[in-house]
C-alpha atoms as a printed R data frame, in Angstrom:
   type eleno elety resid chain resno       x       y       z
1  ATOM     1    CA   MET     A     1 -20.203   9.624  17.255
2  ATOM     2    CA   GLU     A     2 -21.444   6.855  15.615
3  ATOM     3    CA   ARG     A     3 -25.443   5.671  14.927
4  ATOM     4    CA   HIS     A     4 -26.888   2.138  12.567
5  ATOM     5    CA   GLY     A     5 -23.279   2.315  10.920
6  ATOM     6    CA   VAL     A     6 -22.910   6.133  10.040
7  ATOM     7    CA   LYS     A     7 -21.041   8.568  11.776
8  ATOM     8    CA   PHE     A     8 -21.910  12.234  13.360
9  ATOM     9    CA   CYS     A     9 -20.107  14.628  15.177
10 ATOM    10    CA   ALA     A    10 -20.027  15.008  18.583
11 ATOM    11    CA   SER     A    11 -20.679  18.770  19.217
12 ATOM    12    CA   CYS     A    12 -23.448  19.506  16.380
13 ATOM    13    CA   GLY     A    13 -24.928  16.557  15.049
14 ATOM    14    CA   MET     A    14 -24.293  16.725  11.911
15 ATOM    15    CA   GLN     A    15 -24.001  13.560   9.567
16 ATOM    16    CA   ILE     A    16 -20.401  13.161   8.717
17 ATOM    17    CA   TYR     A    17 -18.758  12.580   4.496
18 ATOM    18    CA   LEU     A    18 -15.675  10.471   4.701
19 ATOM    19    CA   PRO     A    19 -14.413  10.346   1.464
20 ATOM    20    CA   SER     A    20 -13.033   7.116   0.179
21 ATOM    21    CA   ARG     A    21  -9.632   7.942  -0.556
22 ATOM    22    CA   ARG     A    22  -8.488   4.378  -1.753
23 ATOM    23    CA   VAL     A    23  -5.580   4.644  -4.234
24 ATOM    24    CA   ALA     A    24  -5.759   2.782  -7.547
25 ATOM    25    CA   ILE     A    25  -2.301   0.543  -8.019
26 ATOM    26    CA   PRO     A    26  -1.666  -1.330 -11.080
27 ATOM    27    CA   LYS     A    27  -1.798  -4.274  -9.419
28 ATOM    28    CA   GLU     A    28   0.021  -6.341 -12.682
29 ATOM    29    CA   ALA     A    29   3.086  -3.871 -13.152
30 ATOM    30    CA   ALA     A    30   3.333  -3.574  -9.016
31 ATOM    31    CA   ILE     A    31   3.618  -7.600  -8.904
32 ATOM    32    CA   SER     A    32   6.647  -8.272 -11.451
33 ATOM    33    CA   ARG     A    33   8.243  -4.877 -10.159
34 ATOM    34    CA   TYR     A    34   8.535  -6.608  -6.483
35 ATOM    35    CA   ARG     A    35   8.867  -9.979  -8.134
36 ATOM    36    CA   GLU     A    36  11.773  -8.969 -10.197
37 ATOM    37    CA   GLY     A    37  13.626  -8.292  -6.690
38 ATOM    38    CA   GLU     A    38  11.501  -3.810  -6.515
39 ATOM    39    CA   SER     A    39  11.814  -2.981  -3.134
40 ATOM    40    CA   LEU     A    40   8.373  -2.810  -1.277
41 ATOM    41    CA   ALA     A    41   9.296   0.850   0.022
42 ATOM    42    CA   SER     A    42  10.801   2.071  -3.370
43 ATOM    43    CA   LEU     A    43   7.961   0.996  -4.809
44 ATOM    44    CA   ALA     A    44   5.888   2.615  -2.338
45 ATOM    45    CA   ARG     A    45   7.207   5.694  -3.634
46 ATOM    46    CA   SER     A    46   6.290   5.237  -6.902
47 ATOM    47    CA   PHE     A    47   2.738   4.035  -6.494
48 ATOM    48    CA   HIS     A    48   2.609   7.809  -3.677
49 ATOM    49    CA   VAL     A    49   1.853   5.171  -1.571
50 ATOM    50    CA   SER     A    50   2.645   3.502   1.850
51 ATOM    51    CA   GLN     A    51   4.739   0.691   2.090
52 ATOM    52    CA   ALA     A    52   1.819  -0.922   4.481
53 ATOM    53    CA   THR     A    53  -0.843   0.144   1.631
54 ATOM    54    CA   LEU     A    54   1.013  -1.350  -0.777
55 ATOM    55    CA   ARG     A    55   1.822  -4.539   2.308
56 ATOM    56    CA   ARG     A    56  -2.000  -4.655   2.230
57 ATOM    57    CA   ARG     A    57  -3.479  -5.014  -1.003
58 ATOM    58    CA   PHE     A    58  -0.927  -7.257  -2.462
59 ATOM    59    CA   ALA     A    59  -2.343  -9.364   1.263
60 ATOM    60    CA   GLU     A    60  -5.175  -9.214  -0.450
61 ATOM    61    CA   TRP     A    61  -3.745 -10.268  -3.886
62 ATOM    62    CA   LYS     A    62  -2.595 -13.183  -2.222
63 ATOM    63    CA   ILE     A    63   0.816 -12.394  -3.021
64 ATOM    64    CA   ASP     A    64   3.526 -13.255  -0.701
65 ATOM    65    CA   THR     A    65   6.680 -10.527   0.679
66 ATOM    66    CA   ARG     A    66   9.926 -11.122   1.538
67 ATOM    67    CA   GLY     A    67  10.922 -11.399   4.487
68 ATOM    68    CA   ALA     A    68  13.819  -8.525   5.986
69 ATOM    69    CA   PRO     A    69  16.620 -11.109   5.509
70 ATOM    70    CA   GLU     A    70  15.282 -11.688   2.087
71 ATOM    71    CA   ALA     A    71  14.666  -8.184   1.370
72 ATOM    72    CA   ALA     A    72  18.048  -7.568   2.254
73 ATOM    73    CA   GLN     A    73  19.728  -9.408   0.288
74 ATOM    74    CA   ALA     A    74  17.320  -8.098  -2.804
75 ATOM    75    CA   ILE     A    75  18.807  -4.662  -1.816
76 ATOM    76    CA   ARG     A    76  21.442  -4.699  -4.785
77 ATOM    77    CA   PRO     A    77  19.088  -5.442  -7.628
78 ATOM    78    CA   ILE     A    78  17.124  -2.805  -6.890
79 ATOM    79    CA   GLN     A    79  20.044   0.118  -7.859
80 ATOM    80    CA   LYS     A    80  18.296  -0.885 -11.459
81 ATOM    81    CA   PHE     A    81  15.365   0.618 -10.423
82 ATOM    82    CA   ASN     A    82  16.678   4.309  -9.207
83 ATOM    83    CA   ARG     A    83  18.897   5.011 -11.385
């Protein structure tokens, strides 16, 4: 239940506090590695976030992500990161 933008438990009426869970991602490192050809999946694993989270951050940073055909072409250069 929500009142005035604050969440409350529906059964007991106590206020619910939700911790901030935003994970810090090193912006310059992520962008640099992505532009060198590393995949979103590989970057997401190394930063311990989901691909969706990383895609959202790239959108916030105004970085265009590769589409499926471009990502498939980038598979070969990725192998140097996964050794």
